[in-house]
N, C-alpha and C positions, 0 to 999 in steps of 0.2 A: 427431411433434412432441409434446413434453411439455406438460402443462397449464400455463397461465400464470395467475398469481394476483397480487393487489395486493401491493405491496412490504411493506405492514404485516402481512401474514400470515406473512412470513419474518423480519422485523425489527421491533423496537420502534423507533419514530422519535422521537428527542428533538430539541428545537429548539436545542441547543447553548448556549454560555455568553453569546453576544451581547455580547462585550467589544469595547472600542475599543483598538487598539494604541497610539494616541498617549497613552493614560492609564496605560500599563503600563511597568514597568521592563524595558528591553531588556538582554539580556546575551549572552554567548558561549554556544556549544553545549556547555557542560560537562555532566557527568552529572546534575546537579541541576536544570538548566534545563528549562523546559517549552516544548514547541513551541506556537507560536501559528499556527493554521490559518485562512487567509483564503479568498477565493473564486477564487483563481488556479487555472488548469488545469495549472500546471507545478510542479515540485519538491514533489510531494505536497501542494500547497496551502500549503506553509510560507512564512509571511511573516517570522517572526523567532523567536528564542528569548527567553523572558521569565522573570522570577522568579515565584514562587508568589504568588497574591493571597489575602490573609487572608480566610478565610470562604468561599472558592470552591474546591471540590474539582476538580482536573483530571480529565478523562476518562482511563481506563486505556488502555494500548497494545492494539492488535489490533482496535480498533473502526473502522468506516468513516465517513469524513466525505464529505458531498455538498454542493457549492456550489449554492445555490438561484438565485443571480443571478451576474453577472460571467461567469465560464466555467461557464455553467449545466450542472448535472449532472456536473461534474468530480468523480470519486469516487476516493477513495484509502483504503487500509488504513494506519492510522497506527502506526508502529513504536515510538513512545514516548508518555509522558503528554502531554496536550495540552489547550489551551483553544481556543475557536473565536471568530471574528469574527461580526458580524451576518450573517444570511442563510446560515448554514452549519448543516445538520442533521447529527446523529450517528445512525448505525444500529447497534443492539445486537441481535445474533442472538438469536432466541427459543430456540434450542437450540444446543449446542456445534457449532462450524463450523471446518473447517480453513482455513489461510491460502489454500490454492488455491481453495477454494469462495468465500471472501470476494472474492478477485481476480476470479473468474468473475462474481460478482454486480456488481462494479464495472463490468465491461464491459457487462453487461446493462443496467445503469442508464444508462450513457453512450450506449448505442445509441438511447436516447429523446431525445437532445439536439436533434434536428431539430424537436421540438415546442416548443422554448423559444428565447428570444432575450434579449440583455442588456437592451434597453430596451423590450421588448414583454412577452410572456407569460413570467413567471418561475415557478419551481416551488414557491413558498412554500406554497401550499394543496394542490397536486396531487401532491407527491412520494409520500405514502403510498399513492396509488392507481395509481402507475406499475406496469405489468404486467411481471413477471419470471417465470422458470421456478419451479415449486414445488420444494421441497427435494428431493423424489425425482426431479426433472427435471434435476438437475446431472449432466452426462455423466460416466460412470465414469472416463474417461481424465483428468479434471481432478485427481482425488485422486492424489497422488504425482508430479504433473508437475514440481514444483520439484526433487525428488530425482533424477528422470530427467534433467532439464536439467543439473543439477550434475554428475552422473555422466558425461554426454556431454562437458561442458566439460572435466572432468578428463582424460578420455580424449583429447580433441583436444589439450589442452595437453601431455600426456605424449608424444603422438606428435610434436608440434611440437618439443618439447625434444630428443627423440631424433634428429630429422631435422637439428638444428642442432649436431650433434657432441658430444653428451654424454648421460649418463644423467640429469643435472639433476634433474628432478622425479620420475623413475622411482623413485628411492630414497625420496623423501619423500611422494609421493602415490600411494597404492595404489588401483587402480580398484575393488577389492572393499571398500574402507573405507566406513564409514558416511558419508553425504553431509556431515553436519556436521563430522566429523573431517577429511574430505577438504578441505573449504573452509578449515578452520583451518590445515592443512598447506600448502595452496596459498598462503594469505596470508603465511605465514612464509617461503616459498621466495624466496631472493634472485633478483632478475632480472638476467640478463646483458645488458649494453648491446650493441646491434648496432653494428657499425662504420658510420659515415656513408657513404651511397652517393654 
């Protein structure tokens, strides 16, 4: 088993924006909208999309948010710029980190949920000391896991398409394609409707 270290040895822990949603301009999820992250354990913690607040810089995509109360220790990698509600911390990796490693750390943080409760002990003071694997303790199979999963999905879908009477995706999604290109092709592939059973 790898060495476990306090979370603040792997990440800088910021206390978030501590904003109130009811004082913000809510808007649709257009490209300029900013995600507002609350303490929910669902939907990446997303409470709404909001407009930019003058003088308050949103956090950049790719950082981890952690709920300190509510759904205590619900941890998510945020895919777009965001603000946070009260009692949401933001983890900033001290060294460059892949998406897969960030997702791994989210699971490690959430594994400590049993130590906290909504109306009892919250993680406000203790989050930086939660024990997680050291950077060199991230299992090697974590790196590239997304690419492997996408490759398997493309392979499964190509086989599924062929078994339903057509080359369908075989011509548009090549198994040897780069994962990002394969995903783009997969999303552009028209879906055939199955007859009702």
